[in-house]
gemmi code that builds the backbone of each chain (N, CA, C; Angstrom):
import gemmi

chains = {
    "A": [
        ("UNK", (-3.091, -32.280, 29.988), (-2.228, -32.449, 28.846), (-1.121, -31.390, 28.869)),
        ("UNK", (-0.025, -31.717, 28.249), (1.106, -30.809, 28.227), (0.768, -29.569, 27.403)),
        ("UNK", (1.043, -28.418, 27.991), (0.845, -27.155, 27.273), (2.046, -26.246, 27.495)),
        ("UNK", (2.468, -25.616, 26.423), (3.515, -24.606, 26.468), (2.987, -23.376, 25.752)),
        ("UNK", (2.982, -22.253, 26.457), (2.411, -21.033, 25.894), (3.433, -19.907, 25.989)),
        ("UNK", (3.901, -19.466, 24.816), (4.885, -18.393, 24.764), (4.192, -17.034, 24.745)),
        ("UNK", (4.901, -16.044, 25.225), (4.420, -14.666, 25.170), (5.626, -13.735, 25.181)),
        ("UNK", (5.362, -12.457, 24.897), (6.415, -11.455, 24.991), (6.994, -10.994, 23.666)),
        ("UNK", (6.572, -11.615, 22.575), (7.086, -11.191, 21.280), (6.548, -9.826, 20.883)),
        ("UNK", (7.116, -9.278, 19.818), (6.657, -7.990, 19.341), (7.675, -7.330, 18.430)),
        ("UNK", (7.435, -6.073, 18.158), (8.322, -5.296, 17.287), (9.316, -4.526, 18.153)),
        ("UNK", (10.581, -4.625, 17.806), (11.621, -3.938, 18.564), (12.649, -3.400, 17.583)),
        ("UNK", (13.262, -2.294, 17.926), (14.277, -1.687, 17.054), (15.616, -2.410, 17.195)),
        ("UNK", (16.421, -2.373, 16.164), (17.770, -2.967, 16.273), (18.515, -2.384, 17.466)),
        ("UNK", (19.175, -3.268, 18.193), (19.873, -2.866, 19.402), (19.016, -2.938, 20.647)),
        ("UNK", (17.730, -3.148, 20.466), (16.813, -3.183, 21.596), (16.784, -4.527, 22.290)),
        ("UNK", (15.908, -4.617, 23.285), (15.793, -5.822, 24.107), (14.351, -6.283, 24.175)),
        ("UNK", (14.205, -7.574, 24.476), (12.893, -8.170, 24.624), (13.046, -9.379, 25.533)),
        ("UNK", (12.002, -9.654, 26.318), (12.037, -10.843, 27.165), (10.862, -11.726, 26.808)),
        ("UNK", (11.155, -12.943, 26.399), (10.126, -13.920, 26.096), (9.864, -14.793, 27.313)),
        ("UNK", (8.625, -15.216, 27.435), (8.235, -16.135, 28.509), (7.543, -17.345, 27.902)),
        ("UNK", (7.630, -18.435, 28.610), (6.945, -19.667, 28.208), (6.336, -20.273, 29.472)),
        ("UNK", (5.010, -20.324, 29.509), (4.304, -20.898, 30.652), (4.006, -22.359, 30.377)),
        ("UNK", (4.450, -23.219, 31.272), (4.292, -24.663, 31.099), (3.222, -25.203, 32.043)),
        ("UNK", (2.495, -26.194, 31.572), (1.497, -26.863, 32.409), (1.299, -28.285, 31.918)),
        ("UNK", (0.727, -29.110, 32.784), (0.406, -30.484, 32.403), (1.524, -31.477, 32.626)),
        ("UNK", (2.642, -31.032, 33.177), (3.749, -31.937, 33.495), (4.588, -31.304, 34.604)),
        ("UNK", (5.468, -32.100, 35.187), (6.322, -31.609, 36.257), (7.490, -30.850, 35.633)),
        ("UNK", (7.321, -29.559, 35.506), (8.250, -28.696, 34.780), (9.684, -28.868, 35.283)),
        ("UNK", (9.853, -28.974, 36.563), (11.191, -29.004, 37.158), (11.953, -30.291, 36.845)),
        ("UNK", (11.308, -31.258, 36.193), (11.966, -32.522, 35.842), (12.612, -32.492, 34.462)),
        ("UNK", (12.351, -31.450, 33.683), (12.728, -31.484, 32.270), (13.661, -30.354, 31.850)),
        ("UNK", (14.586, -30.698, 30.943), (15.306, -29.685, 30.195), (14.298, -28.968, 29.302)),
        ("UNK", (14.618, -27.716, 28.979), (13.786, -26.934, 28.080), (14.674, -26.200, 27.082)),
        ("UNK", (14.137, -25.969, 25.906), (14.879, -25.277, 24.845), (14.059, -24.156, 24.230)),
        ("UNK", (14.772, -23.214, 23.661), (14.183, -22.223, 22.755), (14.688, -22.548, 21.350)),
        ("UNK", (13.778, -22.518, 20.406), (14.064, -22.807, 19.002), (13.379, -21.724, 18.200)),
        ("UNK", (14.036, -21.221, 17.159), (13.426, -20.151, 16.375), (13.347, -20.512, 14.900)),
        ("UNK", (12.517, -19.755, 14.205), (12.314, -19.971, 12.773), (12.106, -18.633, 12.105)),
        ("UNK", (13.089, -18.209, 11.336), (12.968, -16.974, 10.583), (11.905, -17.140, 9.505)),
        ("UNK", (11.293, -16.058, 9.070), (10.220, -16.148, 8.073), (10.670, -16.906, 6.828)),
        ("UNK", (9.935, -17.957, 6.483), (10.235, -18.739, 5.301), (11.459, -19.618, 5.392)),
        ("UNK", (12.048, -19.719, 6.580), (13.280, -20.492, 6.758), (13.056, -21.709, 7.640)),
        ("UNK", (14.132, -22.434, 7.890), (14.057, -23.636, 8.700), (14.193, -23.362, 10.187)),
        ("UNK", (14.248, -24.446, 10.942), (14.334, -24.363, 12.394), (15.784, -24.185, 12.838)),
        ("UNK", (15.966, -23.366, 13.854), (17.293, -23.129, 14.422), (17.198, -23.212, 15.946)),
        ("UNK", (17.918, -24.148, 16.538), (17.978, -24.214, 17.990), (18.719, -22.982, 18.510)),
        ("UNK", (18.217, -22.414, 19.609), (18.790, -21.192, 20.166), (19.523, -21.449, 21.481)),
        ("UNK", (18.853, -22.161, 22.410), (19.434, -22.330, 23.731), (18.695, -23.427, 24.476)),
        ("UNK", (19.391, -24.067, 25.425), (18.680, -24.955, 26.338), (19.176, -24.741, 27.759)),
        ("UNK", (18.333, -25.198, 28.676), (18.634, -25.090, 30.094), (18.239, -26.408, 30.761)),
        ("UNK", (19.061, -26.859, 31.652), (18.779, -28.110, 32.345), (17.625, -27.941, 33.323)),
        ("UNK", (17.174, -29.038, 33.861), (16.004, -29.020, 34.741), (16.217, -28.129, 35.969)),
        ("UNK", (17.406, -28.130, 36.509), (17.696, -27.309, 37.691), (18.153, -25.902, 37.328)),
        ("UNK", (18.510, -25.713, 36.057), (19.043, -24.421, 35.632), (20.552, -24.330, 35.714)),
        ("UNK", (21.202, -25.406, 36.124), (22.646, -25.350, 36.349), (23.453, -25.498, 35.065)),
        ("UNK", (22.842, -26.049, 34.032), (23.544, -26.250, 32.755), (22.812, -25.488, 31.659)),
        ("UNK", (23.549, -24.685, 30.953), (22.978, -23.828, 29.902), (23.922, -23.822, 28.703)),
        ("UNK", (23.341, -23.895, 27.525), (24.121, -23.757, 26.286), (23.384, -22.855, 25.322)),
        ("UNK", (24.167, -22.197, 24.472), (23.626, -21.288, 23.470), (24.203, -21.606, 22.099)),
        ("UNK", (23.411, -21.306, 21.075), (23.943, -21.311, 19.723), (24.934, -20.160, 19.595)),
        ("UNK", (25.926, -20.338, 18.745), (26.939, -19.291, 18.565), (26.313, -17.972, 18.107)),
        ("UNK", (25.222, -18.067, 17.369), (24.586, -16.879, 16.793), (23.977, -15.957, 17.854)),
        ("UNK", (23.754, -16.464, 19.057), (23.120, -15.641, 20.092), (23.956, -15.535, 21.356)),
        ("UNK", (25.070, -16.248, 21.418), (25.897, -16.258, 22.620), (26.366, -14.853, 22.956)),
        ("UNK", (26.233, -14.491, 24.220), (26.641, -13.166, 24.669), (25.549, -12.125, 24.564)),
        ("UNK", (24.474, -12.447, 23.848), (23.362, -11.492, 23.690), (22.077, -11.986, 24.333)),
        ("UNK", (21.873, -13.297, 24.316), (20.654, -13.883, 24.866), (20.963, -14.597, 26.174)),
        ("UNK", (19.982, -14.610, 27.076), (20.126, -15.321, 28.344), (18.869, -16.141, 28.600)),
        ("UNK", (19.051, -17.422, 28.769), (17.938, -18.305, 29.096), (17.879, -18.475, 30.606)),
        ("UNK", (16.673, -18.598, 31.134), (16.513, -18.837, 32.566), (15.185, -19.526, 32.786)),
        ("UNK", (14.970, -19.984, 34.002), (13.714, -20.644, 34.335), (13.390, -20.389, 35.789)),
        ("UNK", (12.101, -20.464, 36.094), (11.604, -20.374, 37.465), (10.730, -21.595, 37.680)),
        ("UNK", (11.282, -22.604, 38.316), (10.537, -23.854, 38.477), (9.327, -23.684, 39.399)),
        ("UNK", (9.394, -22.728, 40.295), (8.248, -22.474, 41.182), (7.070, -21.904, 40.406)),
        ("UNK", (7.375, -21.218, 39.311), (6.322, -20.610, 38.491), (6.079, -21.386, 37.201)),
        ("UNK", (6.744, -22.528, 37.045), (6.603, -23.329, 35.828), (6.827, -22.486, 34.570)),
        ("UNK", (7.866, -21.708, 34.596), (8.094, -20.781, 33.505), (9.531, -20.786, 33.005)),
        ("UNK", (9.646, -20.595, 31.711), (10.928, -20.506, 31.010), (11.017, -19.113, 30.403)),
        ("UNK", (12.234, -18.573, 30.358), (12.409, -17.214, 29.849), (13.567, -17.147, 28.857)),
        ("UNK", (13.501, -16.125, 27.994), (14.627, -15.819, 27.119), (14.763, -14.304, 27.078)),
        ("UNK", (15.824, -13.818, 27.694), (16.133, -12.395, 27.641), (16.996, -12.155, 26.414)),
        ("UNK", (16.517, -11.302, 25.530), (17.214, -11.039, 24.273), (17.676, -9.588, 24.238)),
        ("UNK", (18.968, -9.387, 24.198), (19.552, -8.048, 24.145), (20.293, -7.841, 22.831)),
        ("UNK", (20.603, -6.599, 22.542), (21.363, -6.256, 21.322), (20.761, -6.933, 20.099)),
        ("UNK", (19.466, -6.817, 19.972), (18.769, -7.525, 18.895), (19.155, -7.000, 17.523)),
        ("UNK", (19.194, -7.918, 16.574), (19.571, -7.608, 15.193), (18.434, -8.005, 14.265)),
        ("UNK", (18.465, -7.500, 13.068), (17.435, -7.844, 12.095), (17.371, -9.358, 11.877)),
        ("UNK", (18.514, -9.992, 11.919), (18.548, -11.445, 11.668), (17.990, -12.270, 12.829)),
        ("UNK", (17.624, -11.620, 13.929), (16.957, -12.313, 15.032), (15.441, -12.381, 14.812)),
        ("UNK", (14.966, -11.720, 13.769), (13.544, -11.768, 13.454), (13.124, -13.206, 13.169)),
        ("UNK", (12.155, -13.679, 13.928), (11.749, -15.080, 13.824), (10.559, -15.344, 14.737)),
        ("UNK", (9.935, -16.477, 14.516), (9.013, -17.034, 15.501), (9.862, -17.834, 16.483)),
        ("UNK", (9.663, -17.570, 17.755), (10.420, -18.254, 18.805), (9.500, -19.261, 19.497)),
        ("UNK", (9.950, -20.511, 19.513), (9.207, -21.585, 20.147), (9.937, -22.037, 21.411)),
        ("UNK", (9.180, -22.330, 22.446), (9.768, -23.085, 23.538), (9.378, -24.538, 23.334)),
        ("UNK", (10.252, -25.427, 23.737), (10.012, -26.845, 23.524), (10.581, -27.647, 24.684)),
        ("UNK", (9.892, -28.734, 25.010), (10.404, -29.633, 26.027), (11.478, -30.503, 25.389)),
        ("UNK", (12.581, -30.601, 26.085), (13.814, -31.161, 25.544), (14.043, -32.523, 26.204)),
        ("UNK", (14.111, -33.566, 25.404), (14.298, -34.902, 25.934), (15.638, -35.449, 25.466)),
        ("UNK", (16.374, -36.038, 26.349), (17.680, -36.577, 25.971), (18.019, -37.773, 26.842)),
        ("UNK", (18.509, -38.800, 26.206), (18.939, -39.980, 26.945), (19.810, -40.812, 26.040)),
        ("UNK", (21.077, -40.954, 26.390), (22.033, -41.740, 25.615), (22.008, -41.268, 24.157)),
        ("UNK", (21.582, -42.120, 23.241), (21.604, -41.748, 21.820), (20.350, -41.001, 21.380)),
        ("UNK", (19.446, -40.783, 22.310), (18.198, -40.118, 21.970), (18.296, -38.630, 22.202)),
        ("UNK", (17.693, -37.881, 21.327), (17.585, -36.442, 21.530), (16.393, -35.975, 20.721)),
        ("UNK", (15.402, -35.361, 21.384), (14.235, -34.873, 20.656), (13.461, -33.861, 21.482)),
        ("UNK", (12.603, -33.151, 20.800), (11.733, -32.150, 21.417), (10.301, -32.663, 21.294)),
        ("UNK", (9.727, -33.085, 22.407), (8.454, -33.789, 22.284), (7.221, -32.894, 22.365)),
        ("UNK", (7.332, -31.717, 22.921), (6.215, -30.774, 22.934), (6.738, -29.377, 22.610)),
        ("UNK", (5.944, -28.673, 21.804), (6.301, -27.326, 21.380), (5.155, -26.374, 21.708)),
        ("UNK", (5.512, -25.122, 21.999), (4.479, -24.105, 22.110), (4.038, -23.657, 20.726)),
        ("UNK", (3.127, -22.707, 20.700), (2.596, -22.218, 19.423), (3.492, -21.148, 18.808)),
        ("UNK", (4.434, -20.638, 19.591), (5.407, -19.671, 19.087), (4.983, -18.237, 19.326)),
        ("UNK", (5.982, -17.361, 19.402), (5.739, -15.929, 19.523), (6.676, -15.224, 18.547)),
        ("UNK", (6.139, -14.272, 17.814), (6.881, -13.616, 16.749), (7.666, -12.428, 17.285)),
        ("UNK", (8.941, -12.419, 16.979), (9.816, -11.287, 17.298), (10.247, -10.653, 15.981)),
        ("UNK", (9.983, -9.370, 15.852), (10.371, -8.639, 14.648), (11.330, -7.529, 15.046)),
        ("UNK", (12.515, -7.543, 14.463), (13.515, -6.517, 14.750), (13.633, -5.630, 13.515)),
        ("UNK", (13.154, -4.422, 13.652), (13.130, -3.513, 12.511), (13.041, -2.077, 12.997)),
        ("UNK", (13.653, -1.196, 12.226), (13.586, 0.222, 12.574), (12.365, 0.885, 11.928)),
    ],
    "B": [
        ("UNK", (30.715, -32.964, 13.673), (30.131, -32.124, 12.618), (28.705, -31.764, 12.999)),
        ("UNK", (28.240, -30.597, 12.592), (26.907, -30.152, 12.971), (26.092, -29.798, 11.739)),
        ("UNK", (26.101, -30.688, 10.767), (25.286, -30.463, 9.576), (24.428, -31.669, 9.298)),
        ("UNK", (23.187, -31.378, 8.956), (22.264, -32.408, 8.517), (21.709, -31.985, 7.167)),
        ("UNK", (21.824, -32.847, 6.175), (21.422, -32.506, 4.816), (20.129, -33.211, 4.444)),
        ("UNK", (19.164, -32.438, 3.996), (17.883, -32.976, 3.525), (17.617, -32.472, 2.116)),
        ("UNK", (16.927, -33.275, 1.317), (16.454, -32.816, 0.021), (15.434, -31.708, 0.241)),
        ("UNK", (15.525, -30.615, -0.500), (14.596, -29.493, -0.267), (13.132, -29.847, -0.533)),
        ("UNK", (12.887, -30.697, -1.518), (11.505, -30.996, -1.880), (11.388, -32.426, -2.373)),
        ("UNK", (10.282, -33.036, -2.007), (9.958, -34.401, -2.430), (8.458, -34.439, -2.718)),
        ("UNK", (8.061, -35.225, -3.707), (6.640, -35.381, -3.977), (6.278, -36.860, -3.998)),
        ("UNK", (5.005, -37.120, -3.732), (4.517, -38.495, -3.701), (3.066, -38.504, -4.154)),
        ("UNK", (2.695, -39.525, -4.873), (1.301, -39.671, -5.270), (0.478, -40.131, -4.074)),
        ("UNK", (-0.735, -39.691, -4.010), (-1.648, -40.069, -2.931), (-1.691, -41.592, -2.783)),
        ("UNK", (-1.482, -42.050, -1.560), (-1.553, -43.478, -1.287), (-0.257, -44.244, -1.505)),
        ("UNK", (0.724, -43.575, -2.092), (2.011, -44.241, -2.327), (2.962, -44.037, -1.146)),
        ("UNK", (4.120, -44.661, -1.226), (5.118, -44.606, -0.159), (6.220, -43.628, -0.528)),
        ("UNK", (6.640, -42.860, 0.448), (7.700, -41.877, 0.227), (8.718, -41.981, 1.362)),
        ("UNK", (9.987, -41.791, 0.994), (11.064, -41.781, 1.979), (11.750, -40.420, 1.941)),
        ("UNK", (11.871, -39.842, 3.104), (12.575, -38.556, 3.259), (13.850, -38.839, 4.017)),
        ("UNK", (14.983, -38.392, 3.476), (16.260, -38.744, 4.079), (16.956, -37.541, 4.713)),
        ("UNK", (17.870, -37.873, 5.614), (18.631, -36.882, 6.368), (20.035, -37.446, 6.530)),
        ("UNK", (21.039, -36.713, 6.072), (22.417, -37.210, 6.127), (23.291, -36.323, 7.004)),
        ("UNK", (24.127, -36.962, 7.804), (25.046, -36.207, 8.628), (25.907, -37.121, 9.468)),
        ("UNK", (27.127, -36.676, 9.758), (28.051, -37.500, 10.527), (27.522, -37.821, 11.916)),
        ("UNK", (26.788, -36.888, 12.509), (26.293, -37.101, 13.868), (25.347, -38.292, 13.952)),
        ("UNK", (24.764, -38.660, 12.814), (23.795, -39.757, 12.808), (24.464, -41.119, 12.989)),
        ("UNK", (25.789, -41.134, 12.912), (26.509, -42.375, 13.206), (26.511, -42.633, 14.722)),
        ("UNK", (26.291, -41.567, 15.505), (26.343, -41.685, 16.962), (24.994, -41.489, 17.640)),
        ("UNK", (24.136, -40.679, 17.035), (22.857, -40.332, 17.651), (21.706, -40.616, 16.689)),
        ("UNK", (20.601, -41.006, 17.236), (19.402, -41.176, 16.427), (18.864, -39.813, 16.003)),
        ("UNK", (18.278, -39.782, 14.823), (17.572, -38.581, 14.400), (16.181, -38.565, 15.006)),
        ("UNK", (15.629, -37.375, 15.152), (14.207, -37.228, 15.410), (13.625, -36.443, 14.241)),
        ("UNK", (12.327, -36.621, 14.024), (11.661, -36.041, 12.855), (10.453, -35.230, 13.289)),
        ("UNK", (10.254, -34.091, 12.615), (9.174, -33.180, 12.939), (8.406, -32.830, 11.674)),
        ("UNK", (7.102, -32.753, 11.833), (6.219, -32.331, 10.750), (5.744, -30.922, 11.071)),
        ("UNK", (5.799, -30.040, 10.083), (5.307, -28.688, 10.294), (4.429, -28.275, 9.127)),
        ("UNK", (3.183, -27.964, 9.462), (2.247, -27.447, 8.456), (2.249, -25.932, 8.515)),
        ("UNK", (1.850, -25.278, 7.422), (1.918, -23.807, 7.371), (1.214, -23.146, 8.540)),
        ("UNK", (1.920, -22.227, 9.171), (1.344, -21.462, 10.268), (1.225, -22.212, 11.578)),
        ("UNK", (1.774, -23.411, 11.636), (1.670, -24.220, 12.854), (3.056, -24.518, 13.422)),
        ("UNK", (3.072, -24.895, 14.688), (4.312, -25.320, 15.325), (4.698, -26.716, 14.833)),
        ("UNK", (5.966, -27.033, 14.875), (6.382, -28.397, 14.533), (5.785, -29.415, 15.495)),
        ("UNK", (5.603, -30.624, 14.981), (5.091, -31.745, 15.760), (6.056, -32.908, 15.612)),
        ("UNK", (6.442, -33.495, 16.727), (7.326, -34.665, 16.694), (6.575, -35.849, 16.110)),
        ("UNK", (7.167, -36.507, 15.109), (6.508, -37.683, 14.519), (7.309, -38.975, 14.733)),
        ("UNK", (8.639, -38.858, 14.817), (9.469, -40.046, 15.041), (10.661, -39.650, 15.912)),
        ("UNK", (11.005, -40.522, 16.867), (12.221, -40.314, 17.639), (12.850, -41.663, 17.947)),
        ("UNK", (14.156, -41.626, 18.208), (14.852, -42.857, 18.528), (14.954, -43.780, 17.332)),
        ("UNK", (15.066, -45.066, 17.623), (15.243, -46.043, 16.554), (14.048, -46.012, 15.602)),
        ("UNK", (12.850, -46.063, 16.139), (11.626, -45.986, 15.340), (10.443, -45.884, 16.298)),
        ("UNK", (10.359, -44.782, 17.006), (9.305, -44.579, 17.997), (8.370, -43.463, 17.565)),
        ("UNK", (7.074, -43.730, 17.681), (6.070, -42.732, 17.353), (5.392, -42.241, 18.624)),
        ("UNK", (5.322, -40.924, 18.797), (4.545, -40.415, 19.937), (3.073, -40.808, 19.795)),
        ("UNK", (2.393, -40.757, 20.907), (0.966, -41.044, 20.889), (0.257, -40.106, 19.915)),
        ("UNK", (-0.637, -40.683, 19.102), (-1.413, -39.881, 18.168), (-0.834, -39.783, 16.768)),
        ("UNK", (0.399, -40.240, 16.605), (1.009, -40.221, 15.269), (0.624, -41.514, 14.546)),
        ("UNK", (0.072, -41.413, 13.355), (-0.378, -42.620, 12.630), (0.769, -43.588, 12.352)),
        ("UNK", (0.443, -44.871, 12.289), (1.493, -45.860, 12.098), (2.007, -45.915, 10.660)),
        ("UNK", (1.491, -45.083, 9.779), (2.073, -45.005, 8.442), (3.417, -44.275, 8.460)),
        ("UNK", (3.736, -43.610, 9.584), (5.025, -42.955, 9.752), (5.991, -43.930, 10.421)),
        ("UNK", (7.166, -44.086, 9.844), (8.183, -44.936, 10.448), (9.563, -44.341, 10.200)),
        ("UNK", (10.512, -44.756, 11.020), (11.864, -44.254, 10.894), (12.867, -45.388, 10.801)),
        ("UNK", (13.999, -45.096, 10.193), (15.078, -46.061, 10.102), (16.392, -45.304, 9.983)),
        ("UNK", (17.485, -46.053, 10.132), (18.792, -45.415, 10.090), (19.839, -46.403, 9.619)),
        ("UNK", (20.782, -45.916, 8.830), (21.899, -46.740, 8.379), (23.102, -45.847, 8.155)),
        ("UNK", (24.166, -46.138, 8.889), (25.359, -45.315, 8.746), (25.088, -43.863, 9.085)),
        ("UNK", (25.350, -42.985, 8.138), (25.170, -41.552, 8.393), (23.849, -41.030, 7.835)),
        ("UNK", (22.915, -41.930, 7.546), (21.642, -41.526, 6.944), (20.459, -42.036, 7.765)),
        ("UNK", (19.581, -41.105, 8.098), (18.312, -41.441, 8.738), (17.206, -41.210, 7.729)),
        ("UNK", (16.173, -42.008, 7.834), (15.055, -41.909, 6.891), (13.732, -41.881, 7.625)),
        ("UNK", (12.838, -41.074, 7.102), (11.442, -41.060, 7.539), (10.622, -41.597, 6.367)),
        ("UNK", (9.866, -42.639, 6.614), (9.048, -43.249, 5.569), (7.580, -43.065, 5.902)),
        ("UNK", (6.833, -42.633, 4.911), (5.380, -42.544, 5.031), (4.802, -43.569, 4.057)),
        ("UNK", (4.148, -44.573, 4.617), (3.599, -45.667, 3.810), (2.113, -45.414, 3.587)),
        ("UNK", (1.772, -45.114, 2.342), (0.385, -44.756, 2.051), (0.132, -43.300, 2.399)),
        ("UNK", (0.853, -42.387, 1.733), (0.763, -40.967, 2.059), (-0.655, -40.432, 1.851)),
        ("UNK", (-1.071, -39.598, 2.776), (-2.380, -38.963, 2.725), (-2.234, -37.481, 2.424)),
        ("UNK", (-3.312, -36.885, 1.985), (-3.264, -35.458, 1.656), (-2.824, -34.630, 2.853)),
        ("UNK", (-3.233, -35.046, 4.044), (-2.885, -34.279, 5.256), (-1.424, -34.419, 5.654)),
        ("UNK", (-0.670, -35.270, 4.954), (0.753, -35.401, 5.251), (1.586, -34.353, 4.518)),
        ("UNK", (0.940, -33.599, 3.650), (1.657, -32.534, 2.949), (2.105, -31.500, 3.966)),
        ("UNK", (3.419, -31.302, 4.055), (4.002, -30.466, 5.115), (5.507, -30.363, 4.892)),
        ("UNK", (6.141, -29.566, 5.745), (7.596, -29.552, 5.821), (8.020, -30.553, 6.891)),
        ("UNK", (9.101, -31.262, 6.597), (9.622, -32.240, 7.548), (11.078, -31.910, 7.866)),
        ("UNK", (11.386, -31.884, 9.160), (12.730, -31.560, 9.617), (13.303, -32.717, 10.432)),
        ("UNK", (14.574, -33.007, 10.209), (15.272, -33.946, 11.067), (16.103, -33.149, 12.081)),
        ("UNK", (16.480, -33.818, 13.144), (17.189, -33.175, 14.241), (18.154, -34.173, 14.868)),
        ("UNK", (19.306, -33.686, 15.249), (20.260, -34.504, 15.983), (21.088, -33.555, 16.844)),
        ("UNK", (22.202, -34.028, 17.355), (23.078, -33.150, 18.134), (24.524, -33.404, 17.739)),
        ("UNK", (25.390, -32.449, 18.070), (26.787, -32.567, 17.649), (27.519, -33.573, 18.538)),
        ("UNK", (28.772, -33.807, 18.218), (29.537, -34.857, 18.894), (29.722, -34.578, 20.379)),
        ("UNK", (29.671, -33.306, 20.772), (29.794, -32.984, 22.199), (28.507, -33.304, 22.945)),
        ("UNK", (27.431, -33.428, 22.175), (26.130, -33.677, 22.779), (25.461, -32.432, 23.305)),
        ("UNK", (26.122, -31.297, 23.172), (25.621, -30.081, 23.794), (24.897, -29.140, 22.847)),
        ("UNK", (24.994, -29.392, 21.567), (24.395, -28.483, 20.601), (23.498, -29.248, 19.636)),
        ("UNK", (22.203, -29.177, 19.840), (21.297, -29.787, 18.871), (21.224, -28.933, 17.611)),
        ("UNK", (20.865, -29.553, 16.512), (20.708, -28.800, 15.279), (19.722, -29.541, 14.380)),
        ("UNK", (19.232, -28.802, 13.379), (18.202, -29.314, 12.487), (18.711, -29.377, 11.056)),
        ("UNK", (18.141, -30.278, 10.308), (18.334, -30.264, 8.872), (17.576, -29.097, 8.265)),
        ("UNK", (17.839, -28.829, 6.995), (17.236, -27.683, 6.336), (15.752, -27.834, 6.011)),
        ("UNK", (15.250, -29.061, 6.162), (13.833, -29.292, 5.916), (13.554, -29.814, 4.520)),
        ("UNK", (12.521, -30.626, 4.425), (12.044, -31.170, 3.149), (10.570, -30.840, 3.005)),
        ("UNK", (10.242, -30.186, 1.899), (8.833, -29.883, 1.640), (8.222, -31.062, 0.901)),
        ("UNK", (7.256, -31.718, 1.521), (6.589, -32.859, 0.928), (5.285, -32.419, 0.271)),
        ("UNK", (5.168, -32.733, -1.008), (3.932, -32.478, -1.749), (3.257, -33.799, -2.048)),
        ("UNK", (1.988, -33.886, -1.730), (1.200, -35.089, -2.018), (0.336, -34.801, -3.239)),
        ("UNK", (0.618, -35.498, -4.315), (-0.055, -35.236, -5.595), (-1.381, -35.974, -5.722)),
    ],
}
model = gemmi.Model(1)
for chain_id, residues in chains.items():
    chain = gemmi.Chain(chain_id)
    for i, (resn, *xyz) in enumerate(residues, 1):
        res = gemmi.Residue()
        res.name, res.seqid = resn, gemmi.SeqId(i, " ")
        for name, pos in zip(("N", "CA", "C"), xyz):
            atom = gemmi.Atom()
            atom.name, atom.element = name, gemmi.Element(name[0])
            atom.pos, atom.b_iso = gemmi.Position(*pos), 0.0
            res.add_atom(atom)
        chain.add_residue(res)
    model.add_chain(chain)
structure = gemmi.Structure()
structure.add_model(model)
structure.setup_entities()
């Protein structure tokens, strides 16, 4: 069965860095786009970034552009999010999700359990 | 446009039918997808495309769309359906997905 397991969250000071990982299993990882989506405490969902199956196409939300870097290692079935220059407003649970898109369709069919990132001094 | 508008809260009596709506210009071009999120849990996809349910989602969940409005209907709501529901679409470029603000469903 499809599994996505995030890790790497924790407490970091403003201006600091953190690298999140997402280990995928149960499907051919290299065939799928992947996304990071976050949720601040008590708030709604916010898409952060996606990466194409080969890694050649990447997009970011304006709120993280220039500070976050998404990447993947298809040989290791892993997705990453390098987060630099962290701010208090980046505090959230970060989910990795499998990203499906075709013509008029767009959805995230599997999600990890999330990893909490807290940015505080 | 990259906005999806949802009612913040909706309630339904046990066993009755409830419709949760999502409005946005992007819905004229793209289908919405819908996610259920219970407290402390990750979101779960419940509807995608015109009206498709992933495996394991009860058939009391259905989706529809008209113009700039997508709807998630729960026919015969159960206590376990009490959750937050989010719609999702993408902007006109197709490159930026975004979510509605979420609807908290209370089953009375």
